[in-house]
C-alpha positions, 0 to 999 in steps of 0.5 A, a space after each residue: 164345529 161340526 163336520 158339515 160346517 167344516 165341509 162347507 168351509 172346505 167347499 167355500 175355500 175351493 170355490 174361492 180358489 176356483 174363482 181365483 183361478 178362473 180370474 188368473 186364467 182370464 188374466 193370462 188369456 188377456 195378456 196373451 191376447 195383448 201379446 199377440 196383438 203386440 206381435 202383429 203390430 211388431 211384425 207389421 212395423 218390421 215388414 214396413 221396415 223391410 219394405 223401406 230398406 228394400 226401397 233404400 237399396 234400390 235407390 242406392 243401387 241407382 246411385 251406384 249405377 250413376 256413380 259408376 257411369 261417372 267414374 267411367 266418364 271420368 276415367 275417359 276424361 283422364 285418358 283424354 287429358 293424358 293424351 293431350 299432355 303427351 301431344 303437348 310434350 311431343 310438340 315441345 320436343 319437336 319445337 325445341 329439338 327439331 324445328 328451331 335446332 334443324 328446320 329453321 337453319 335449313 329453311 334460312 339456307 334454303 331461302 337464301 339460296 332460293 333468293 339468290 337463285 330466283 331473286 325473290 322468296 318462296 310464297 310459303 316462306 314469305 307466309 311464315 315470315 309474316 306470321 312470326 313477324 306478327 307474333 312479336 
């Protein structure tokens, strides 16, 4: 082979290498463009997820506020129930410890004295007797 043929062969190989390099560079550019498009799509998707999460957080805050009001209301209800339970205990104590052992005998003695003095029972004692008689 002559020198010019060798040079042409070298130039041909260099030209083929340049063409391959251009093809590889174009492929890399296409891959970069595709990656940028995917990145944009992923960023858009992540932003939409951020918006959705922010909306869910707002809704959860509303639920928390509603739950707090229910808990506050319920604790007020618990206080009311405790109050009525204490009132019931007070009533039970009054009836068992004061009314029946002390007031009923005192009212009986007073009613007997009043009847012996005035030959009739007081009106309020008659009313109490009628109420007790109706309860059975």
